Backbone as CSV, one residue per row, in Angstrom:
resi,resn,N_x,N_y,N_z,CA_x,CA_y,CA_z,C_x,C_y,C_z
1,MET,177.672,173.934,210.443,178.480,174.045,209.234,177.736,174.197,208.014
2,HIS,178.087,175.032,207.105,177.442,175.302,205.779,177.391,173.970,204.850
3,PRO,176.093,173.516,204.507,176.017,172.521,203.686,175.936,172.905,202.144
4,ALA,177.167,172.629,201.983,177.431,173.041,200.428,176.960,171.831,199.464
5,PHE,175.953,172.141,198.499,175.625,170.927,197.823,176.656,169.906,197.297
6,SER,177.886,170.669,196.917,178.891,170.053,196.213,179.179,168.700,197.227
7,VAL,179.516,169.188,198.465,179.870,168.309,199.299,178.831,167.098,199.762
8,VAL,177.579,167.716,200.069,176.551,166.735,200.136,176.361,165.700,199.043
9,PHE,176.372,166.284,197.775,176.520,165.329,196.679,177.439,164.196,196.624
10,PHE,178.728,164.876,196.931,179.808,163.882,197.091,179.747,162.765,198.157
11,THR,179.342,163.184,199.127,179.509,162.044,200.352,178.322,160.976,199.924
12,THR,176.898,161.409,199.312,175.941,160.421,198.914,176.298,159.806,197.787
13,ALA,176.950,160.565,196.878,177.253,159.582,195.477,178.259,158.610,195.879
14,THR,179.378,159.082,196.408,180.525,158.093,196.438,180.258,157.075,197.496
15,GLY,179.248,157.408,198.613,179.081,156.256,199.462,178.223,155.252,198.721
16,ALA,177.378,155.623,197.794,176.547,154.468,197.047,177.432,153.800,196.212
17,GLY,178.160,154.606,195.416,178.948,153.866,194.456,180.202,153.043,194.920
18,TYR,180.780,153.551,196.024,181.637,152.597,196.774,180.888,151.376,197.472
19,GLY,179.686,151.664,197.955,179.122,150.453,198.441,178.751,149.270,197.282
20,LEU,178.292,149.920,196.341,178.017,149.005,195.192,179.195,148.264,194.549
21,LEU,180.339,149.046,194.403,181.663,148.487,194.218,182.080,147.350,194.842
22,ALA,182.058,147.570,196.184,182.336,146.516,197.012,181.587,145.419,197.058
23,LEU,180.403,145.498,197.037,179.407,144.259,196.635,179.629,143.519,195.402
24,LEU,179.578,144.298,194.428,180.180,143.665,193.093,181.337,142.897,193.258
25,GLY,182.230,143.496,193.554,183.731,142.851,193.779,183.868,141.705,194.454
26,VAL,183.092,141.651,195.693,183.046,140.337,196.392,182.069,139.241,195.759
27,LEU,180.918,139.801,195.523,179.884,138.723,195.001,180.141,138.171,193.804
28,ALA,180.455,139.020,192.808,180.672,138.475,191.435,182.080,137.772,191.444
29,GLY,182.984,138.146,192.099,184.313,137.367,192.208,184.190,136.108,192.876
30,GLN,183.143,136.019,193.592,182.821,134.583,194.226,181.907,133.855,193.761
31,GLY,181.412,134.345,192.402,180.366,133.358,191.552,179.143,133.742,192.090
32,PHE,178.513,134.537,192.917,177.195,134.682,193.388,176.577,135.695,192.355
33,VAL,177.173,136.426,191.685,176.527,137.316,190.557,177.260,136.597,189.136
34,PRO,176.318,136.398,188.252,176.780,135.886,186.823,177.574,136.793,186.139
35,PRO,178.591,136.269,185.227,179.485,137.088,184.729,178.856,137.789,183.343
36,ASP,177.468,138.274,183.494,176.820,138.891,182.306,177.328,140.131,181.901
37,PHE,177.554,140.073,180.569,178.068,141.383,179.867,177.314,142.674,180.221
38,TRP,176.053,142.655,180.188,175.376,144.048,180.233,175.065,144.030,181.771
39,LEU,174.900,143.207,182.495,175.010,143.295,183.980,176.306,143.869,184.485
40,GLY,177.675,143.469,183.869,178.675,143.903,184.312,178.759,145.450,183.745
41,LEU,178.445,145.685,182.566,178.513,147.011,182.034,177.945,147.924,182.778
42,VAL,176.609,147.633,183.135,175.632,148.649,183.832,176.102,148.713,185.252
43,GLY,176.518,147.612,185.782,176.839,147.878,187.382,178.036,148.423,187.600
44,MET,179.044,147.840,186.610,180.371,148.662,187.054,180.293,150.310,186.431
45,GLY,179.417,150.488,185.541,179.209,151.855,184.852,178.739,152.729,185.895
46,LEU,177.573,152.163,186.593,176.959,152.990,187.744,177.769,153.170,188.848
47,ALA,178.403,152.099,189.350,179.417,152.292,190.608,180.375,153.350,190.188
48,LEU,181.244,152.986,189.173,182.476,154.113,189.037,181.719,155.243,188.546
49,GLY,180.698,155.423,187.913,179.942,156.613,187.556,179.791,157.649,188.708
50,LEU,178.954,156.935,189.494,178.759,157.607,190.932,179.816,158.175,191.787
51,ILE,180.932,157.213,191.644,182.366,157.616,192.352,182.870,158.693,191.775
52,SER,182.846,158.740,190.329,183.560,159.707,189.642,182.965,161.266,189.468
53,ALA,181.348,160.880,189.465,180.557,162.114,189.803,180.724,162.844,191.160
54,GLY,180.772,161.985,192.084,181.150,162.428,193.470,182.341,163.135,193.817
55,LEU,183.347,162.578,193.150,184.724,163.163,193.221,184.776,164.404,192.680
56,LEU,184.235,164.570,191.358,184.276,165.680,190.717,183.623,166.873,191.097
57,SER,182.456,166.377,191.876,181.648,167.494,192.698,182.256,168.023,193.622
58,SER,183.057,167.120,194.471,183.831,167.844,195.716,184.887,168.913,195.378
59,ALA,185.210,168.777,193.984,186.229,170.138,193.559,185.378,171.206,193.359
60,GLY,184.092,171.188,193.302,183.570,172.579,193.270,183.418,173.329,194.604
61,HIS,183.771,172.789,195.674,183.684,173.396,196.855,185.013,173.961,197.260
62,LEU,186.300,173.641,196.537,187.305,174.421,196.748,187.626,175.723,196.083
63,GLY,188.302,176.592,196.781,188.552,177.757,196.271,189.487,177.776,195.137
64,ARG,190.076,177.153,194.935,191.414,176.886,193.804,191.318,175.421,193.599
65,PRO,190.270,175.147,192.391,190.219,173.726,192.328,191.488,173.163,191.373
66,GLU,192.065,174.074,190.775,193.252,173.594,189.885,194.575,173.141,190.920
67,ARG,194.420,173.544,192.102,195.442,173.152,193.103,195.004,171.989,193.761
68,ALA,194.076,171.158,193.611,193.424,170.128,194.430,194.791,168.895,194.467
69,TRP,195.468,168.824,193.444,196.343,167.841,193.362,197.507,167.857,194.464
70,ARG,197.570,169.254,194.947,198.422,169.268,196.228,198.072,168.702,197.318
71,ALA,196.820,168.378,197.492,196.204,167.674,198.587,196.820,166.255,198.698
72,PHE,197.171,165.682,197.796,197.765,164.161,197.846,199.146,164.163,198.538
73,SER,200.074,165.222,198.663,201.209,165.165,199.331,201.026,165.056,200.694
74,GLN,199.906,165.322,201.322,199.875,165.462,202.964,199.278,164.155,203.517
75,TRP,199.367,162.983,202.793,199.000,161.635,203.206,199.308,161.318,204.684
76,ARG,200.398,161.702,205.131,201.049,161.347,206.290,200.298,161.960,207.616
77,SER,199.518,163.048,207.171,198.819,163.615,208.419,197.310,164.024,208.072
78,SER,197.056,164.176,206.979,195.502,164.365,206.693,194.781,163.262,206.271
79,TRP,193.564,163.111,206.632,192.583,162.387,206.214,192.044,162.542,204.931
80,LEU,191.990,163.934,204.539,191.404,164.344,203.272,192.284,163.915,202.081
81,SER,193.728,163.867,202.505,194.786,163.769,201.438,194.784,161.987,201.377
82,ARG,194.617,161.410,202.631,194.401,159.752,202.481,193.127,159.389,201.920
83,GLU,192.206,160.072,201.889,190.914,159.737,201.069,191.194,159.897,199.633
84,GLY,191.929,161.020,199.232,192.354,161.263,197.748,193.004,160.088,197.088
85,VAL,193.991,159.810,198.097,195.067,158.737,197.422,194.223,157.165,197.251
86,ALA,193.610,157.195,198.523,192.799,155.912,198.304,191.843,155.735,197.249
87,SER,191.012,156.868,197.084,190.188,157.083,195.874,190.763,156.537,194.716
88,VAL,191.995,157.216,194.314,192.401,157.171,193.062,193.199,155.851,192.856
89,ALA,193.665,155.251,193.949,194.453,153.841,194.178,193.171,152.845,193.592
90,THR,191.880,153.133,194.401,190.825,151.901,194.112,190.623,151.939,192.650
91,PHE,190.745,153.111,191.828,190.555,153.000,190.331,191.249,151.841,189.804
92,VAL,192.355,151.482,190.252,193.155,150.797,189.413,192.489,149.002,189.404
93,PRO,192.456,148.632,190.584,191.641,147.303,190.576,190.344,147.265,190.084
94,ALA,189.845,148.461,190.198,188.169,148.404,189.947,188.236,148.363,188.372
95,GLY,189.278,149.196,187.542,189.327,149.109,186.255,189.618,147.842,185.677
96,LEU,190.517,147.108,186.328,190.999,145.865,185.917,189.821,144.631,186.243
97,PHE,189.242,144.927,187.227,187.964,144.107,187.414,186.769,144.372,186.361
98,ALA,186.505,145.522,186.153,185.512,145.724,184.821,185.959,145.331,183.717
99,ILE,187.405,145.694,183.308,187.759,145.067,181.910,187.465,143.578,181.823
100,GLY,188.091,142.686,183.012,188.099,141.358,183.031,186.495,141.103,182.821
101,TRP,185.639,141.429,183.546,184.004,141.253,183.556,183.586,141.463,182.238
102,VAL,183.631,142.790,181.823,182.875,143.207,180.384,183.721,142.787,179.380
103,VAL,184.744,142.900,179.141,185.575,142.967,178.114,186.061,141.037,177.798
104,LEU,186.535,140.620,179.089,186.678,139.252,178.808,185.586,138.172,179.166
105,GLY,184.688,138.705,179.695,183.403,137.825,179.950,183.734,136.822,181.112
106,ARG,184.419,137.208,182.205,184.969,136.388,183.271,185.068,137.189,184.706
107,THR,185.038,136.372,185.757,184.945,137.042,186.995,185.876,136.199,188.113
108,ASN,186.475,135.176,187.300,187.256,134.290,188.094,188.680,134.746,188.087
109,GLY,189.603,133.774,188.669,191.028,134.052,188.716,191.361,135.438,189.165
110,TRP,192.249,136.037,188.270,192.774,137.331,188.654,191.791,138.275,188.631
111,VAL,190.762,137.869,187.886,189.647,139.035,187.678,188.969,138.975,189.251
112,ALA,188.775,138.023,189.737,188.068,137.669,191.271,188.939,138.520,192.288
113,VAL,190.282,138.277,192.008,191.497,138.989,193.058,191.355,140.531,192.679
114,ALA,191.224,141.024,191.606,190.952,142.412,191.383,189.741,142.968,191.881
115,GLY,188.591,142.108,191.830,187.153,142.529,192.484,187.418,142.604,194.139
116,LEU,188.181,141.498,194.643,188.463,141.748,196.093,189.244,142.870,196.486
117,LEU,190.345,143.366,195.601,191.165,144.516,195.952,190.219,145.850,195.754
118,ALA,189.369,145.651,194.908,188.644,146.856,194.607,187.314,147.063,195.611
119,ALA,187.048,145.809,196.218,186.076,146.033,197.519,187.041,146.374,198.723
120,VAL,188.211,146.137,198.876,189.093,146.615,200.079,189.348,148.064,199.639
121,GLY,189.653,148.594,198.789,189.842,149.764,198.390,188.783,150.797,198.621
122,ALA,187.735,150.350,198.362,186.193,150.889,198.655,186.061,150.954,200.192
123,PHE,186.379,150.062,200.748,186.283,150.144,202.252,187.044,151.115,202.938
124,VAL,188.315,151.084,202.281,189.226,151.951,203.044,189.075,153.480,202.634
125,THR,188.594,153.732,201.452,188.157,155.071,200.964,187.062,155.559,201.915
126,VAL,185.988,154.864,202.080,184.817,155.238,202.896,185.339,155.670,204.280
127,CYS,186.276,154.727,204.863,186.799,154.874,206.109,187.385,156.320,206.198
128,THR,188.409,156.350,205.161,189.088,157.875,205.186,188.164,159.087,205.063
129,THR,187.014,159.065,204.499,185.867,160.107,204.193,185.389,160.159,205.428
130,GLY,184.862,159.142,206.263,184.289,159.337,207.657,185.252,159.780,208.749
131,MET,186.647,159.524,208.627,187.593,160.006,209.465,187.892,161.445,209.219
132,ILE,187.747,162.080,208.059,187.814,163.616,207.952,186.904,164.286,208.835
133,TYR,185.867,163.669,209.007,184.708,164.370,209.902,184.920,163.819,211.489
134,ALA,185.118,162.620,211.570,185.281,162.040,213.069,186.453,162.534,213.692
135,SER,187.500,163.086,212.807,188.776,163.492,213.708,188.565,164.963,213.907
136,LEU,187.527,165.632,213.397,187.707,167.097,213.935,187.151,167.419,215.239
137,LYS,187.869,167.580,216.131,187.590,167.646,217.812,186.724,169.038,217.907
138,PRO,186.945,169.977,217.062,186.078,171.305,217.678,184.833,171.083,217.032
139,ILE,184.322,169.834,216.459,182.862,169.990,216.193,182.356,168.562,217.014
140,ALA,181.572,168.613,217.855,181.422,167.596,218.829,180.391,166.682,218.212
141,GLN,179.552,167.064,217.091,178.672,166.405,216.651,179.167,165.316,215.604
142,TRP,180.324,165.570,215.328,181.179,164.666,214.227,182.235,163.774,215.102
143,HIS,182.721,164.501,216.085,183.877,163.779,216.822,183.233,162.917,217.659
144,SER,182.567,161.779,217.188,181.764,160.835,218.197,182.084,159.453,217.497
145,ARG,181.643,158.380,218.355,181.779,157.136,217.722,180.814,156.719,216.789
146,PHE,179.760,157.577,216.347,178.759,157.296,215.657,179.124,157.634,214.007
147,THR,180.099,158.525,213.933,180.343,159.108,212.314,180.942,157.995,211.693
148,LEU,181.973,157.439,211.884,182.614,156.348,211.042,181.992,155.486,210.744
149,PRO,181.259,154.621,211.907,180.346,153.505,211.454,179.178,153.955,210.564
150,GLY,178.465,155.114,210.856,177.675,155.702,210.262,178.039,155.645,208.639
151,TYR,178.993,156.123,208.258,179.679,156.170,206.823,179.502,154.864,206.252
152,LEU,180.124,153.917,207.028,180.129,152.488,206.774,178.824,151.828,206.426
153,ILE,177.887,151.904,207.198,176.487,151.488,207.346,175.673,151.978,205.943
154,PHE,175.915,153.308,205.925,175.067,154.069,204.902,175.438,153.619,203.403
155,SER,177.071,153.314,203.308,177.559,152.913,202.101,176.950,151.700,201.838
156,ALA,177.027,150.716,202.943,176.641,149.396,202.634,175.079,149.317,202.210
157,MET,174.481,149.945,202.815,172.981,150.080,202.708,172.482,150.507,201.305
158,SER,173.101,151.852,200.956,172.575,152.263,199.659,173.257,151.545,198.365
159,GLY,174.552,150.785,198.555,175.127,150.013,197.613,174.346,148.851,197.536
160,SER,173.688,148.287,198.628,173.148,147.055,198.507,171.667,147.208,197.769
161,VAL,171.120,148.350,198.043,169.750,148.895,197.402,169.949,148.907,195.945
162,LEU,171.218,149.538,195.497,171.319,149.623,194.287,171.623,148.235,193.397
163,LEU,172.466,147.374,194.175,172.603,146.127,193.590,171.179,145.448,193.450
164,ASN,170.524,145.617,194.626,169.307,144.629,194.321,168.600,145.168,193.166
165,ALA,168.477,146.426,192.812,167.746,147.065,191.830,168.205,146.495,190.632
166,LEU,169.709,146.517,190.323,170.179,145.878,189.066,169.806,144.421,188.969
167,LEU,170.004,143.603,189.872,169.667,142.210,189.786,168.284,141.919,189.439
168,GLN,167.212,142.759,190.033,165.773,142.668,189.889,165.657,143.127,188.334
169,GLY,166.303,144.080,187.979,166.364,144.772,186.358,166.754,143.536,185.499
170,PHE,167.689,142.638,185.556,167.946,141.796,184.719,167.235,140.250,185.189
171,ALA,166.281,140.194,186.032,165.544,139.180,186.339,166.205,138.124,187.070
172,ILE,167.312,138.575,188.066,167.971,137.379,188.660,168.176,137.828,190.004
173,GLY,167.175,138.725,190.439,167.206,139.026,191.753,166.717,137.987,192.655
174,SER,166.805,137.836,193.884,166.663,136.709,194.970,165.962,137.384,196.409
175,THR,165.473,136.451,196.952,164.678,136.966,198.106,165.888,137.369,199.398
176,ILE,167.212,136.672,199.289,168.223,137.157,200.054,168.719,138.293,199.945
177,ALA,168.864,138.745,198.511,169.251,140.265,198.472,168.101,141.048,198.817
178,LEU,166.874,140.825,198.576,165.875,141.896,199.099,165.945,141.775,200.658
179,ALA,166.169,140.664,201.206,166.147,140.510,202.764,167.353,141.509,203.163
180,GLY,168.471,141.221,202.639,169.594,141.993,202.938,169.576,143.505,202.988
181,CYS,168.918,143.948,201.837,168.534,145.455,201.866,167.634,145.986,202.899
182,VAL,166.500,145.274,203.157,165.606,145.450,204.251,166.422,145.579,205.406
183,LEU,167.131,144.529,206.076,168.047,144.466,207.130,168.910,145.768,207.250
184,LEU,169.799,146.060,206.258,170.603,147.056,206.258,169.890,148.614,206.560
185,THR,168.778,148.432,205.549,168.013,150.090,205.831,167.419,150.124,207.110
186,VAL,167.168,149.005,207.704,166.603,149.125,209.136,167.849,149.368,209.980
187,LEU,168.750,148.887,209.827,170.117,149.100,210.532,170.431,150.575,210.410
188,GLY,170.413,150.992,209.181,170.796,152.470,208.781,169.756,153.551,209.642
189,TRP,168.491,153.008,209.438,167.359,153.945,210.285,167.768,153.923,211.872
190,GLY,168.035,152.950,212.452,168.133,152.621,213.742,169.565,153.338,214.190
191,TRP,170.600,153.500,213.385,171.919,153.995,213.685,171.793,155.712,213.654
192,LYS,171.051,156.019,212.582,170.727,157.592,212.509,169.770,158.060,213.672
193,LEU,168.975,157.127,213.992,168.231,157.770,215.370,169.079,157.849,216.492
194,ALA,169.901,156.686,216.698,170.681,156.812,217.922,171.797,157.990,217.756
195,THR,172.184,158.444,216.360,173.295,159.453,216.295,172.424,160.925,216.690
196,TRP,171.293,160.844,216.133,170.405,162.136,216.638,170.249,162.263,218.026
197,ARG,169.908,161.013,218.525,169.728,161.131,220.131,170.893,161.605,220.841
198,TYR,171.961,161.059,220.391,173.328,161.323,221.025,173.541,162.883,220.934
199,ASN,173.568,163.428,219.620,173.999,164.777,219.398,172.943,165.862,220.182
200,ASP,171.690,165.231,220.085,170.683,166.180,220.998,170.914,166.573,222.252
201,GLY,171.620,165.287,222.946,172.006,165.283,224.249,173.155,165.593,224.699
202,LEU,174.126,166.277,223.614,175.350,166.605,223.892,175.406,167.722,224.973
203,GLU,176.567,167.833,225.859,176.660,168.650,226.637,177.982,169.347,226.500
204,ILE,178.320,170.181,225.586,179.631,170.644,225.090,180.195,171.470,226.071
205,PRO,181.703,170.787,226.630,182.238,171.541,227.984,182.807,172.891,227.482
206,THR,182.901,173.197,226.153,183.750,174.444,225.568,182.858,175.433,225.687
207,ASN,183.044,176.498,226.371,182.524,177.790,226.375,183.199,179.067,226.169
208,ALA,182.777,180.114,226.192,183.843,181.332,226.104,184.825,181.475,227.214
209,ASN,184.560,180.861,228.331,185.432,180.990,229.305,186.576,180.019,229.238
210,THR,186.310,178.684,228.726,187.324,177.970,228.367,188.085,178.157,227.183
211,ALA,187.305,178.630,226.456,188.106,178.740,224.999,189.226,179.978,225.053
212,THR,188.944,180.796,225.923,189.702,182.189,226.287,190.822,181.750,227.246
213,GLY,190.421,180.590,228.218,191.363,180.582,229.158,191.125,181.310,230.419
214,LEU,190.136,182.136,230.293,189.847,183.030,231.404,188.713,182.245,232.219
215,ALA,189.033,181.632,233.057,187.987,181.064,233.998,187.207,181.892,234.834
216,GLY,187.623,182.825,235.406,186.930,183.527,236.565,185.823,184.475,236.005
217,GLY,184.803,184.406,236.293,183.540,185.317,235.948,182.895,185.014,234.688
218,THR,182.306,185.577,234.067,181.534,185.111,232.753,182.189,186.234,231.623
219,VAL,182.973,185.538,230.561,183.436,186.193,229.457,182.436,186.637,228.531
220,ARG,182.346,188.056,228.242,181.552,188.325,227.038,182.331,189.365,226.533
221,SER,182.026,189.457,224.987,182.818,190.561,224.250,182.107,191.768,224.371
222,LEU,182.834,192.973,224.436,182.459,194.135,224.500,182.426,194.826,222.930
223,GLU,183.037,194.087,222.196,182.894,194.614,220.693,183.229,193.420,219.883
224,TRP,182.229,192.873,218.965,182.367,191.879,218.152,183.371,192.186,217.098
225,PRO,184.143,191.082,216.693,185.198,191.326,215.813,184.922,191.650,214.423
226,HIS,183.537,191.647,213.847,183.240,191.833,212.640,181.891,192.542,212.832
227,THR,181.335,193.408,211.999,180.149,194.045,211.999,179.056,193.465,211.160
228,GLU,179.323,192.320,210.443,178.430,191.740,209.331,179.087,190.392,209.398
229,GLU,178.337,189.433,208.421,178.795,187.918,208.250,179.967,187.893,207.510
230,ASN,181.028,187.053,208.057,181.974,187.043,207.198,182.417,185.490,206.936
231,TYR,183.475,185.279,206.444,183.632,183.655,205.911,183.661,182.734,207.118
232,LEU,184.214,182.804,208.255,184.171,181.931,209.226,182.355,181.589,209.635
233,LEU,181.583,182.696,209.826,180.328,182.584,210.133,179.334,181.916,208.996
234,LYS,179.693,182.093,207.818,179.002,181.827,206.803,179.398,180.289,206.631
235,GLU,180.562,179.703,206.843,181.050,178.420,206.481,180.787,177.389,207.838
236,MET,181.142,178.099,208.846,181.082,177.338,210.142,180.180,177.856,211.424
237,GLY,179.419,178.860,211.102,178.289,179.306,211.897,176.982,179.136,211.358
238,PHE,176.695,178.210,210.301,175.540,177.992,209.772,174.412,177.761,210.794
239,ARG,173.158,178.242,210.623,172.274,177.865,211.898,170.857,177.358,211.056
240,ILE,170.039,176.668,211.456,168.856,175.987,210.924,167.894,176.079,212.201
241,ALA,166.605,176.482,211.592,165.555,176.561,212.722,165.065,175.459,213.246
242,ARG,164.802,175.139,214.502,164.261,173.985,215.184,163.240,173.330,214.560
243,LYS,162.331,174.227,214.117,161.112,173.506,213.237,161.454,173.024,211.929
244,HIS,162.463,173.585,211.238,162.959,173.094,209.927,163.752,171.863,209.944
245,LYS,164.666,172.052,211.214,165.324,170.558,211.447,164.382,169.406,211.724
246,ALA,163.469,169.839,212.636,162.665,168.565,212.885,161.926,167.922,211.717
247,ARG,161.305,168.907,210.705,160.548,168.807,209.498,161.493,167.762,208.531
248,LEU,162.684,168.309,208.337,163.769,167.725,207.609,164.246,166.534,208.047
249,ARG,164.299,166.152,209.184,164.675,164.836,210.018,163.445,163.866,209.703
250,ARG,162.182,164.071,209.526,161.054,163.335,209.105,161.225,163.166,207.748
251,ILE,161.410,164.007,206.974,161.593,163.746,205.390,162.772,162.844,205.080
252,ALA,164.003,162.961,205.901,165.083,162.114,205.679,164.808,160.797,206.158
253,GLN,163.907,160.615,207.174,163.408,159.267,207.792,162.795,158.540,206.470
254,ALA,161.695,159.293,206.276,160.879,158.708,205.295,161.457,158.415,203.918
255,LEU,162.228,159.071,203.269,162.757,158.873,201.997,163.918,157.836,202.030
256,ALA,165.062,158.056,203.119,166.092,157.307,203.142,165.860,155.801,203.756
257,PHE,164.590,155.606,204.664,164.651,154.472,205.267,163.208,153.868,205.108
258,VAL,162.087,154.599,205.565,160.858,153.942,205.735,160.236,153.766,204.126
259,PHE,160.330,154.484,203.272,159.712,154.316,201.849,160.486,153.156,201.263
260,PRO,161.806,153.175,201.165,162.796,152.380,200.505,162.466,150.848,201.235
261,ALA,162.229,150.574,202.595,161.875,149.491,203.221,160.675,148.766,202.666
262,LEU,159.652,149.962,202.665,158.290,149.381,202.291,158.266,148.748,200.898
263,LEU,158.991,149.638,199.993,159.092,149.064,198.608,159.592,147.841,198.539
264,LEU,160.535,147.628,199.296,161.422,146.277,199.207,160.493,145.194,199.889
265,LEU,159.801,145.481,200.844,159.004,144.463,201.151,158.042,144.062,200.429
266,ALA,157.378,145.125,199.569,156.330,144.913,198.604,156.865,144.193,197.697
267,ALA,158.204,144.452,197.098,158.750,143.640,196.101,159.000,142.046,196.432
268,PHE,158.901,141.861,197.752,158.533,140.277,198.123,157.527,139.547,197.561
269,ALA,156.609,140.222,197.476,155.410,139.685,197.453,154.769,139.676,195.688
270,LEU,155.570,140.466,195.148,155.127,140.571,193.650,156.049,139.968,192.662
271,PRO,155.764,139.531,191.622,156.592,138.933,190.469,157.311,139.883,189.695
272,TRP,158.276,139.418,189.085,158.888,140.380,187.893,158.114,140.680,186.744
273,PRO,157.763,141.923,186.109,158.834,142.943,186.355,158.266,143.924,187.452
274,TYR,157.249,143.493,188.289,156.781,144.674,189.214,157.814,144.788,190.581
275,ALA,158.548,143.553,190.563,159.453,143.451,191.665,160.778,144.631,191.388
276,ALA,161.000,144.566,190.063,162.135,145.341,189.551,161.684,146.713,189.688
277,VAL,160.554,147.002,189.117,160.135,148.566,189.294,160.183,149.107,190.625
278,LEU,159.643,148.306,191.789,159.569,149.013,193.010,161.184,148.795,193.709
279,SER,162.028,147.856,193.075,163.243,147.971,193.607,164.128,149.120,193.041
280,ALA,163.770,149.291,191.836,164.497,150.781,191.081,163.930,151.923,191.911
281,LEU,162.533,151.961,192.192,162.156,153.094,192.841,162.631,153.268,194.090
282,ALA,162.817,152.072,195.007,163.350,152.067,196.149,164.906,152.898,196.398
283,ALA,165.652,152.469,195.036,166.936,152.990,195.111,166.976,154.476,194.862
284,ILE,166.262,154.793,194.203,165.960,156.438,193.591,165.500,157.171,194.898
285,VAL,164.543,156.583,195.546,163.910,157.252,196.733,164.904,157.376,197.902
286,GLN,165.647,156.258,198.070,166.681,156.371,199.066,167.842,157.348,198.642
287,PHE,168.131,157.424,197.477,169.213,158.359,197.220,168.941,159.726,197.406
288,VAL,167.570,159.999,197.061,167.280,161.593,197.490,166.945,161.580,198.905
289,GLY,166.720,160.650,199.726,166.518,160.800,201.246,168.040,161.159,201.707
290,MET,168.895,160.082,201.376,170.367,160.357,201.690,170.931,161.843,201.413
291,LEU,170.458,162.304,200.307,170.737,163.853,200.050,170.458,164.782,201.191
292,VAL,169.178,164.494,201.520,168.592,165.224,202.707,169.269,164.883,203.966
293,GLU,169.571,163.645,204.383,169.967,163.030,205.557,171.676,163.721,205.570
294,ARG,172.525,163.698,204.296,173.797,164.498,204.349,173.694,166.053,204.612
295,TRP,172.629,166.557,204.185,172.404,168.107,204.276,172.335,168.307,205.890
296,LEU,171.629,167.467,206.462,171.347,167.823,207.818,172.677,167.406,208.821
297,PHE,173.406,166.475,208.098,174.849,166.282,208.807,175.633,167.342,208.791
298,PHE,175.614,168.176,208.004,176.578,169.364,207.885,175.677,170.485,208.520
299,ALA,174.434,170.623,208.233,173.670,171.887,208.826,173.662,171.689,210.401
300,GLU,173.454,170.639,211.015,173.224,170.647,212.543,174.571,170.470,213.192
301,ALA,175.849,170.364,212.596,177.033,170.449,213.147,177.406,172.017,213.412
302,LYS,178.011,172.171,214.751,178.559,173.451,215.287,179.828,173.444,215.644
303,HIS,180.626,174.312,215.040,182.170,174.610,215.217,182.402,175.479,216.368
304,THR,183.207,175.146,217.045,183.455,175.912,218.602,184.107,177.406,218.341
305,VAL,184.428,177.770,217.016,184.928,178.995,216.652,183.739,179.969,216.756
306,THR,182.374,179.575,216.662,181.273,180.368,216.857,181.172,181.067,218.008
307,LEU,182.066,180.302,219.159,181.950,181.158,220.343,182.481,182.644,220.478
308,TYR,183.604,182.598,219.782,183.958,184.120,219.470,183.135,185.010,219.044
309,TYR,181.870,184.611,218.446,180.953,185.451,217.852,179.568,185.749,218.647
310,GLY,179.712,185.106,219.879,178.486,185.111,220.809,177.445,183.997,220.345
311,ARG,177.883,182.968,219.554,176.737,181.819,219.228,177.161,180.707,220.052
């Protein structure tokens, strides 16, 4: 599939934003994070900013962005529409939670309930995003048991690293938060390796014979439908060289998992403000690495429509 940067940035930014929002909603609402004004302003601003930037960037991939509102009407049958509804609905409790924390200076009572609802909304929205891809049967690399959990794991991972950077920046970080970030990063790395191993070993049963229903002999085209690249081939027939794929996989692993884990481990042994600097650097490096990982997520996917073009 064609890895459009607008969609790559959308899945990366919203995943991190919803992960951070969910953690803030749960931990602050339960009193594990102090109701500090600046912490709430920066934390909620970062979470909602990433979510908003991701949602706005996704509109850049639409042929007619002004008609995006029509997608909300298909929530009964479309995961894309459900994602839109869930993302907008989540802004309501998230906004109330932000107002209670930043304006009223409290995270208990009804503010805590709003935080929990925002966390639930964030979880549901990430699930709908993952199901957009996991539900596509023509793309075997996405239609697997690894896609949806992967979206949830990466969202929790990137959100926790962002939260740790915030806490360290305000000198209220803890070894528990650091340990959680490292464990989630290692879990994300393991899940990504398992996903790649599964995709590399896929034996797709669909071929030109089964796609056309002509089981006898070998089906081949005498004349191709088009003489040059068309929309389908550009969007669904994207090809990446094997050597580039291997190199990008190494880069994604290094930036999204290895370097952040090492930086976070180093933060264990260093006092503030060095731990804060390393935590912030880990969050930045991981975000860049997840952009590479998301690019590969799209670039390595193969749509069965390319069978009709001899690919």
